[in-house]
ROVEXSE-340093 format. One record per atom (N, C-alpha, C, CB): atom name; x, y, z. Coordinates in Angstrom, 2 decimals. Each point is the difference from the previous one (the first is absolute). Glycine has a CB too. Layout:
<sites>
(site "CA" (X Y Z))
...
</sites>
This chain:
<sites>
(site "N" (5.92 3.17 12.67))
(site "CA" (-0.45 -0.19 -0.43))
(site "C" (0.26 -1.42 -0.58))
(site "CB" (-0.37 2.29 0.24))
(site "N" (-0.17 -3.17 -1.04))
(site "CA" (0.06 -1.21 0.02))
(site "C" (-0.04 -0.66 -1.51))
(site "CB" (-0.98 0.26 2.38))
(site "N" (1.56 -0.97 -3.00))
(site "CA" (-0.33 -1.09 -1.34))
(site "C" (-1.59 -0.09 -0.26))
(site "CB" (2.17 -1.66 0.64))
(site "N" (-2.55 1.85 -0.93))
(site "CA" (-1.63 -0.41 -0.71))
(site "C" (-1.16 1.42 0.93))
(site "CB" (0.50 -3.78 -0.21))
(site "N" (0.00 4.68 0.38))
(site "CA" (-0.34 1.16 0.85))
(site "C" (-0.73 0.72 -1.06))
(site "CB" (2.02 0.12 1.77))
(site "N" (-3.28 0.01 -1.61))
(site "CA" (-0.79 0.93 -1.02))
(site "C" (-0.60 1.31 0.48))
(site "CB" (-0.57 -2.06 -1.04))
(site "N" (0.53 3.37 0.05))
(site "CA" (0.15 1.22 0.16))
(site "C" (-0.94 0.93 -0.81))
(site "CB" (2.19 -0.73 0.59))
(site "N" (-2.67 1.59 -0.23))
(site "CA" (-0.43 0.76 -0.87))
(site "C" (0.76 0.50 -0.89))
(site "CB" (-1.29 0.27 1.33))
(site "N" (0.97 -0.32 -2.88))
(site "CA" (1.03 0.16 -0.85))
(site "C" (0.31 1.59 -0.03))
(site "CB" (-0.68 -2.23 -1.36))
(site "N" (2.22 2.96 1.41))
(site "CA" (0.31 1.00 0.49))
(site "C" (-0.41 1.33 -1.36))
(site "CB" (1.99 -1.59 1.90))
(site "N" (-2.28 0.87 -3.05))
(site "CA" (-0.28 0.47 -1.10))
(site "C" (-1.47 0.41 -0.35))
(site "CB" (1.94 -1.26 -0.42))
(site "N" (-2.68 1.94 1.56))
(site "CA" (-1.38 0.09 -0.21))
(site "C" (-0.34 -0.01 -1.21))
(site "CB" (-0.20 0.99 1.72))
(site "N" (0.49 -0.47 -2.47))
(site "CA" (-1.32 0.41 -1.50))
(site "C" (0.71 -1.61 -0.33))
(site "CB" (-0.34 3.59 -1.41))
(site "N" (1.19 -4.22 1.68))
(site "CA" (0.03 -1.29 -0.52))
(site "C" (-1.61 -1.01 0.78))
(site "CB" (3.39 0.35 -0.25))
(site "N" (-3.38 -0.08 1.04))
(site "CA" (-0.84 -0.82 1.07))
(site "C" (-1.54 -0.89 -0.75))
(site "CB" (0.98 2.21 2.07))
(site "N" (-1.60 -0.87 -3.16))
(site "CA" (-1.06 -1.26 0.16))
(site "C" (0.44 -1.15 -1.31))
(site "CB" (-2.35 1.82 1.08))
(site "N" (3.71 -2.31 -1.88))
(site "CA" (0.31 -0.97 -0.03))
(site "C" (0.98 -1.02 0.96))
(site "CB" (-0.77 1.21 -1.87))
(site "N" (1.30 -0.39 2.72))
(site "CA" (0.69 -0.50 0.50))
(site "C" (-0.15 0.24 1.53))
(site "CB" (1.14 0.01 -2.13))
(site "N" (-2.12 -0.20 2.80))
(site "CA" (0.02 0.85 1.33))
(site "C" (1.24 -0.33 0.89))
(site "CB" (-2.61 0.03 -0.01))
(site "N" (3.02 -1.61 0.01))
(site "CA" (1.04 -0.10 0.63))
(site "C" (1.58 -0.45 -0.17))
(site "CB" (-2.03 -0.04 0.79))
(site "N" (2.80 0.22 -0.14))
(site "CA" (1.40 -1.12 -0.39))
(site "C" (-0.06 -0.64 1.23))
(site "CB" (1.83 1.34 -1.55))
(site "N" (-0.71 -2.53 1.17))
(site "CA" (0.50 -0.70 1.23))
(site "C" (1.27 -0.61 -0.56))
(site "CB" (-2.33 -0.53 1.22))
(site "N" (3.24 0.96 -0.07))
(site "CA" (1.25 -0.14 0.08))
(site "C" (0.33 -1.08 0.28))
(site "CB" (0.18 1.78 0.36))
(site "N" (1.05 -1.80 -1.47))
(site "CA" (0.53 -1.65 -0.42))
(site "C" (1.39 -0.33 0.49))
(site "CB" (-1.28 0.05 -2.22))
(site "N" (1.84 1.05 2.83))
(site "CA" (1.67 -0.30 -0.17))
(site "C" (-0.03 -1.18 1.10))
(site "CB" (1.30 2.72 -0.65))
(site "N" (-0.06 -3.36 1.26))
(site "CA" (0.13 -0.26 0.86))
(site "C" (0.28 0.82 1.44))
(site "CB" (0.26 -1.44 -1.83))
(site "N" (-0.42 0.53 2.58))
(site "CA" (-0.88 0.84 1.73))
(site "C" (1.59 0.13 0.21))
(site "CB" (-2.92 -1.43 1.51))
(site "N" (4.25 0.84 -1.56))
(site "CA" (1.25 0.31 -0.41))
(site "C" (0.69 1.21 -0.24))
(site "CB" (-0.61 -1.69 -0.63))
(site "N" (-0.36 2.22 -0.26))
(site "CA" (0.96 1.66 -0.58))
(site "C" (-1.11 1.00 0.80))
(site "CB" (1.13 -0.52 -3.21))
(site "N" (-1.45 0.30 4.43))
(site "CA" (-0.86 0.98 0.90))
(site "C" (0.66 0.92 0.20))
(site "CB" (-1.12 -1.31 1.05))
(site "N" (2.67 1.70 -0.85))
(site "CA" (0.51 0.90 0.44))
(site "C" (0.23 1.24 -1.10))
(site "CB" (0.82 -1.78 1.69))
(site "N" (-0.98 1.42 -2.92))
(site "CA" (-0.15 0.75 -1.23))
(site "C" (-1.31 0.84 -0.10))
(site "CB" (1.36 -1.81 -1.05))
(site "N" (-1.38 2.92 0.12))
(site "CA" (-1.00 0.96 0.15))
(site "C" (-1.41 -0.28 -1.08))
(site "CB" (2.19 1.72 0.78))
(site "N" (-1.12 -2.02 -2.08))
(site "CA" (-1.21 -0.40 -0.85))
(site "C" (-0.85 -1.34 0.47))
(site "CB" (1.39 1.08 -1.96))
(site "N" (-2.25 -1.31 1.43))
(site "CA" (-1.24 -1.40 0.25))
(site "C" (-0.17 -0.32 -1.69))
(site "CB" (-1.88 0.95 2.64))
(site "N" (2.76 -1.87 -3.20))
(site "CA" (-1.24 -0.87 -1.52))
(site "C" (-0.97 -0.27 0.65))
(site "CB" (1.36 -1.41 -1.57))
(site "N" (-2.52 1.76 1.00))
(site "CA" (-1.63 -0.26 -0.40))
(site "C" (-0.04 -0.21 -1.34))
(site "CB" (-1.02 1.45 1.65))
(site "N" (-0.32 -2.07 -1.31))
(site "CA" (-0.91 -0.40 -1.39))
(site "C" (-1.59 -0.02 -0.38))
(site "CB" (1.86 -1.28 0.16))
(site "N" (-2.00 2.16 -0.48))
(site "CA" (-1.23 0.54 -0.09))
(site "C" (-1.54 -0.95 0.13))
(site "CB" (1.69 1.60 -1.43))
(site "N" (-2.54 -1.13 1.74))
(site "CA" (-1.58 -0.97 0.37))
(site "C" (-0.65 0.45 -0.69))
(site "CB" (-0.19 -0.48 2.06))
(site "N" (-0.47 -0.24 -3.23))
(site "CA" (-0.60 0.69 -0.90))
(site "C" (-1.55 -0.71 -0.04))
(site "CB" (2.44 0.70 -1.33))
(site "N" (-3.51 0.44 1.71))
(site "CA" (-1.44 -0.44 -0.20))
(site "C" (-0.01 -0.99 -0.78))
(site "CB" (-0.88 1.94 0.27))
(site "N" (-0.34 -3.20 0.37))
(site "CA" (-0.13 -0.71 -1.48))
(site "C" (-1.02 0.32 -1.04))
(site "CB" (0.80 -1.69 1.21))
(site "N" (0.16 1.14 -2.30))
(site "CA" (-0.68 0.52 -1.54))
(site "C" (0.63 1.22 -0.41))
(site "CB" (-2.32 -0.86 0.42))
(site "N" (2.93 1.51 0.09))
(site "CA" (1.05 1.66 -0.60))
(site "C" (0.41 -0.36 -1.08))
(site "CB" (1.13 0.98 1.95))
(site "N" (-0.21 -1.92 -1.83))
(site "CA" (1.04 -1.00 -0.62))
(site "C" (-0.53 -1.61 -1.24))
(site "CB" (1.27 0.98 2.85))
(site "N" (-1.39 -0.26 -4.13))
(site "CA" (-0.60 -1.18 -0.56))
(site "C" (1.54 -1.06 0.07))
(site "CB" (-2.32 1.45 -1.88))
(site "N" (1.47 -2.93 2.00))
(site "CA" (0.91 -1.32 -0.57))
(site "C" (1.08 -0.51 1.91))
(site "CB" (0.49 1.41 -3.83))
(site "N" (-0.53 -0.31 4.42))
(site "CA" (0.58 -0.52 0.75))
(site "C" (-0.12 -1.53 0.98))
(site "CB" (0.15 2.44 -0.53))
(site "N" (0.94 -3.29 0.80))
(site "CA" (-0.81 -1.89 0.40))
(site "C" (1.29 0.27 1.19))
(site "CB" (-1.06 -2.36 -2.89))
(site "N" (0.04 0.97 3.23))
(site "CA" (0.17 -0.36 1.30))
(site "C" (1.41 -0.16 0.58))
(site "CB" (-2.08 -0.98 -0.43))
(site "N" (3.12 0.67 -0.52))
(site "CA" (1.19 -0.26 0.67))
(site "C" (1.12 1.34 0.11))
(site "CB" (-0.51 -2.57 -0.88))
(site "N" (-0.06 3.25 -0.32))
(site "CA" (0.92 1.43 0.04))
(site "C" (-0.90 0.90 1.30))
(site "CB" (0.85 0.14 -3.20))
(site "N" (-2.33 -0.01 2.81))
(site "CA" (-0.02 1.12 0.81))
(site "C" (-1.13 -0.95 1.37))
(site "CB" (0.39 2.61 -2.40))
(site "N" (-0.43 -3.34 2.96))
(site "CA" (-0.50 -0.39 0.90))
(site "C" (-1.34 0.97 0.89))
(site "CB" (2.49 -1.25 -0.26))
(site "N" (-3.26 1.31 0.76))
(site "CA" (-1.46 0.38 0.71))
(site "C" (0.68 0.12 1.47))
(site "CB" (-2.16 -1.50 -1.61))
(site "N" (2.01 2.86 2.05))
(site "CA" (1.23 -0.07 1.33))
(site "C" (-1.67 0.85 0.62))
(site "CB" (3.97 0.39 -0.74))
(site "N" (-3.66 -1.12 2.16))
(site "CA" (-1.28 1.25 0.81))
(site "C" (0.54 0.92 0.47))
(site "CB" (-1.47 -1.32 0.81))
(site "N" (1.08 1.95 -0.62))
(site "CA" (0.02 1.46 0.72))
(site "C" (-1.10 0.40 0.92))
(site "CB" (1.10 0.70 -1.95))
(site "N" (-1.44 -0.25 3.10))
(site "CA" (-1.08 0.07 0.46))
(site "C" (-1.49 -1.17 -0.33))
(site "CB" (1.39 2.45 -0.03))
(site "N" (-1.19 -2.95 0.01))
(site "CA" (-0.96 -1.33 -0.32))
(site "C" (-0.40 0.09 -2.08))
(site "CB" (-1.56 0.21 3.38))
(site "N" (2.48 0.45 -4.10))
(site "CA" (-0.34 0.50 -1.09))
(site "C" (1.09 -0.28 -1.24))
(site "CB" (-1.32 1.67 1.54))
(site "N" (0.46 -2.41 -2.26))
(site "CA" (1.57 -0.53 -0.81))
(site "C" (0.53 0.77 -1.25))
(site "CB" (-0.68 -2.38 0.62))
(site "N" (2.24 2.22 -0.19))
(site "CA" (0.14 0.96 -1.46))
(site "C" (1.44 -0.92 -0.79))
(site "CB" (-0.91 3.13 1.26))
(site "N" (1.51 -2.73 -2.25))
(site "CA" (0.62 -0.63 -0.79))
(site "C" (1.11 0.74 -0.01))
(site "CB" (-1.70 -1.00 -1.11))
(site "N" (3.17 0.24 1.53))
(site "CA" (1.45 0.26 -0.50))
(site "C" (0.17 0.14 -0.66))
(site "CB" (0.62 -0.57 0.65))
(site "N" (0.11 1.62 -0.98))
(site "CA" (0.39 0.53 -1.33))
(site "C" (1.68 0.39 -0.24))
(site "CB" (-2.60 0.96 0.04))
(site "N" (3.38 -2.63 0.04))
(site "CA" (1.28 0.22 0.09))
(site "C" (0.91 0.78 -0.86))
(site "CB" (-0.52 -1.77 0.90))
(site "N" (0.00 2.34 -2.44))
(site "CA" (0.89 0.98 -0.94))
(site "C" (-0.33 1.02 0.66))
(site "CB" (0.07 -0.86 -2.28))
(site "N" (-0.93 1.23 2.93))
(site "CA" (0.34 1.22 0.58))
(site "C" (0.66 0.62 1.45))
(site "CB" (-1.65 -0.20 -1.54))
(site "N" (2.77 -0.73 1.77))
(site "CA" (0.82 0.22 1.12))
(site "C" (0.76 1.17 0.01))
(site "CB" (0.07 -2.17 0.16))
(site "N" (-0.01 2.72 0.82))
(site "CA" (0.16 1.46 0.00))
(site "C" (0.40 0.48 1.51))
(site "CB" (-1.83 0.23 -2.04))
(site "N" (2.86 0.33 2.19))
(site "CA" (0.64 0.61 1.33))
(site "C" (-0.28 1.33 0.73))
(site "CB" (1.56 -1.21 -0.97))
(site "N" (-2.06 0.89 2.25))
(site "CA" (-0.14 1.28 1.02))
(site "C" (0.58 -0.29 0.62))
(site "CB" (-1.60 0.77 0.03))
(site "N" (1.67 0.89 0.94))
(site "CA" (0.92 0.09 1.06))
(site "C" (-1.02 -0.71 1.47))
(site "CB" (1.58 2.57 -1.34))
(site "N" (-1.27 -2.93 2.37))
(site "CA" (-0.79 -0.51 0.23))
(site "C" (-0.74 0.98 1.07))
(site "CB" (1.14 -2.19 -0.84))
(site "N" (-0.82 3.54 0.86))
(site "CA" (-0.39 1.10 0.37))
(site "C" (-1.38 0.31 -0.69))
(site "CB" (2.40 0.61 0.44))
(site "N" (-2.65 -0.89 -1.86))
(site "CA" (-1.14 -0.37 -1.08))
(site "C" (-1.33 -0.87 0.60))
(site "CB" (2.08 -0.11 -1.82))
(site "N" (-1.63 -0.85 2.92))
(site "CA" (-0.96 -0.99 -0.30))
(site "C" (-0.16 0.22 1.31))
(site "CB" (0.41 -1.66 -1.97))
(site "N" (-2.11 1.90 2.63))
(site "CA" (-0.49 0.96 0.74))
(site "C" (-0.87 -0.78 0.43))
(site "CB" (0.49 2.00 -0.95))
(site "N" (-1.56 -2.25 0.43))
(site "CA" (-1.41 -0.63 0.09))
(site "C" (0.19 -1.52 0.29))
(site "CB" (-1.07 1.73 -1.71))
(site "N" (1.48 -2.63 2.65))
(site "CA" (0.51 -1.61 -0.16))
(site "C" (-1.89 -0.87 -0.21))
(site "CB" (3.10 0.18 2.27))
(site "N" (-2.97 -0.75 -2.85))
(site "CA" (-1.64 -0.76 -0.24))
(site "C" (0.11 -1.42 0.21))
(site "CB" (-0.80 1.58 -1.85))
(site "N" (1.70 -2.32 1.91))
(site "CA" (-0.28 -0.98 0.59))
(site "C" (1.82 -0.82 -0.88))
(site "CB" (-3.75 0.22 0.53))
(site "N" (3.59 -1.57 0.08))
(site "CA" (1.14 -0.53 -0.11))
(site "C" (-0.49 -1.52 -0.98))
(site "CB" (1.19 1.36 2.60))
(site "N" (-0.36 -1.62 -4.05))
(site "CA" (-0.65 -1.24 -0.44))
(site "C" (0.79 -1.04 -0.02))
(site "CB" (-1.34 1.10 -1.20))
(site "N" (2.44 -1.40 2.37))
(site "CA" (0.97 -1.09 0.60))
(site "C" (-1.38 -1.48 -0.68))
(site "CB" (1.73 1.76 3.10))
(site "N" (-2.65 -1.66 -2.95))
(site "CA" (-0.65 -1.43 0.13))
(site "C" (0.22 -0.47 -1.43))
(site "CB" (-1.93 0.44 1.91))
(site "N" (2.35 0.62 -3.03))
(site "CA" (-0.50 -0.24 -1.35))
(site "C" (1.19 -0.22 -0.41))
(site "CB" (-2.01 1.27 -0.35))
(site "N" (3.37 -1.30 0.69))
(site "CA" (1.32 -0.22 -0.25))
(site "C" (0.42 -0.86 -0.55))
(site "CB" (0.16 0.83 1.32))
(site "N" (-0.76 -1.67 -1.64))
(site "CA" (0.24 -1.14 -1.14))
(site "C" (-0.12 0.93 -1.69))
(site "CB" (-1.43 -2.39 1.89))
(site "N" (0.13 2.74 -1.74))
(site "CA" (-0.72 0.36 -0.83))
(site "C" (0.76 1.50 -0.62))
(site "CB" (-2.19 -1.47 1.26))
(site "N" (2.45 1.91 -0.61))
(site "CA" (1.38 1.45 -0.17))
(site "C" (1.07 -0.64 -0.97))
(site "CB" (0.01 1.13 2.82))
(site "N" (0.66 -2.09 -1.65))
(site "CA" (1.39 0.08 -0.56))
(site "C" (-0.10 -0.99 -1.18))
(site "CB" (1.33 0.58 2.30))
(site "N" (-2.23 -1.13 -2.49))
(site "CA" (-0.48 -1.04 -1.38))
(site "C" (-0.03 1.71 -1.56))
(site "CB" (-2.56 -2.81 2.12))
(site "N" (1.61 3.68 -1.10))
(site "CA" (0.30 1.08 -1.35))
(site "C" (0.83 1.02 -0.21))
(site "CB" (-1.79 -0.35 -0.10))
(site "N" (2.86 -0.05 1.21))
(site "CA" (1.38 0.72 -0.04))
(site "C" (0.57 -0.71 -0.62))
(site "CB" (0.17 1.02 1.74))
(site "N" (0.07 -2.33 -1.69))
(site "CA" (1.21 -0.53 -0.83))
(site "C" (-0.71 -0.25 -1.19))
(site "CB" (1.54 -1.09 1.76))
(site "N" (-2.68 1.40 -1.77))
(site "CA" (-0.43 -0.21 -1.63))
(site "C" (0.63 1.33 -0.73))
(site "CB" (-2.56 -1.39 0.46))
(site "N" (2.34 2.75 0.15))
(site "CA" (0.68 0.86 -0.65))
(site "C" (1.33 0.35 0.14))
(site "CB" (-1.88 0.51 -0.07))
(site "N" (2.66 -1.17 0.84))
(site "CA" (1.77 0.04 -0.10))
(site "C" (0.14 -1.20 -0.45))
(site "CB" (0.88 1.41 1.87))
(site "N" (-1.43 -2.84 -1.72))
(site "CA" (0.94 -1.04 -0.35))
(site "C" (-0.72 -0.43 -1.39))
(site "CB" (0.88 -0.85 2.62))
(site "N" (-2.43 0.89 -2.74))
(site "CA" (-0.69 -0.56 -0.69))
(site "C" (-0.57 -0.88 -0.02))
(site "CB" (0.84 0.81 -0.54))
(site "N" (-0.85 -1.33 1.45))
(site "CA" (-0.30 -1.22 0.11))
(site "C" (-1.16 0.01 1.99))
(site "CB" (3.04 -0.97 -2.17))
</sites>
C-alpha cells in the first residue's frame, strides 16, 4: 500500500456517492494496520465543491472529486480492491489537505 493508492470504498452502501477512497497517510507509516483515507465523490453529488479543496482525481480514466472533509480510517484488510494511484496529482492533493488542516 502506498500514499495516493485508490481503493473501492469498503462501505458498500456509500459507493453510489463515494465509489473510491484514497490513502493519504505517509508511506513511512506503512507498518501500522490503520490507513487514513479520503473519499472520492462522484462528480456533482455534493454541490459547491471547489477545485482547490476538491480537485478532480482520475481513477480508471474517470474523474472524481477529492472530499477531504470525509477523512476516515480503515484497517488495511478492508482495502481490498486496488484501483490505481493518483501520485501524478500529488500537488493538487497536498494543496487540498493543506487547505483542510492549515487553512491555506
